[in-house]
N, C-alpha and C positions, 0 to 999 in steps of 0.2 A: 732420261728424266731426272732433274735436279732433287735434290733434297728438299728444295723450298716449294718445288711444284708438287713433290709427293705430298707434302704437308698441306698444301692447299687442296688437294684432291681429297686427301682424307678428311679435311674440314668441311668440305663441300658434301662429301657423302653423310658426316656425322648432321649437318645442318638438314639435308633430305630428309634423313630418319627421325629428325627431330621434329620435322614440320608435319610428317605424316599423320599423325595423330590429331593436329590441328586441322589439317584439311577434311579429317573423318569427320569432326565435330561440326565443321562448316557445312559440309555436305548433309549431315543428319538433321541439323539445325534446320536447313533451307527446304529439307523435304518434309520436316513436320509442319512448317511455316505453310508449305505449299497444300500440305493436307487438309489444315484448318481451315485455310481459304476456300478449298473445293467443298468442303461440307458446310461452310457458311454460305457459300452461293446455293447449295443444294437446300438449306433450310429458306432461304429466300425466295427460290422458286416455290415452297410450300406457301408462302404467305399470299401467292396468286390463288390458290384454293380458295373455293368458297366455303362458307363454315359447314355445310352438308357433308362434304367430301373431308374436312378435318375431322369432324366427328366418326366419319367410318374407320378413320384411322386411329382412333382414341385420342384427338388432340383437339384444343381450343386455340382460338386466335392468340388469347394471352401466352399460350406456352410458347408460339412461336416468336412474339415477341422476347420472352423471358429467354429463349436461346439466343436471340441475335444480340442481345444487349447484356449478357451475362459478364461478370467480370472475371477476371483471372486467367483469360487466355484458355478457358475450357471450351474443349469441343463441341460445337452447337448440337450435333447430331447425339452427342453423348448425353447432353442436357434433355433433349427431348425424348429419348428412349427413357431416362429416369424419370421423368413426369408421366410418361405414358404407363409404366410400371406400376407408379403410385397409385394412379386412378384404377387400375386394374385390381389392385389389391382390396380397395375399399368398395 
């Protein structure tokens, strides 16, 4: 192996090590977005419930709307949980 090929191999290894955190960041971002999309789908399924069933869960139709259309990329199921907890406190 020549000096040049050793140097290129070393640079390639450094590049792979340097890109590893980037790959982990991408994977975690994709996993988080997948989870948010899955929770959004679950909340959309709740919107198919009638008002009586939603009341049994401690929710109103407006709560579903709020969770579906909240801003900031917040998890829709977290929004619903917070709304239900607030209602139980009062």
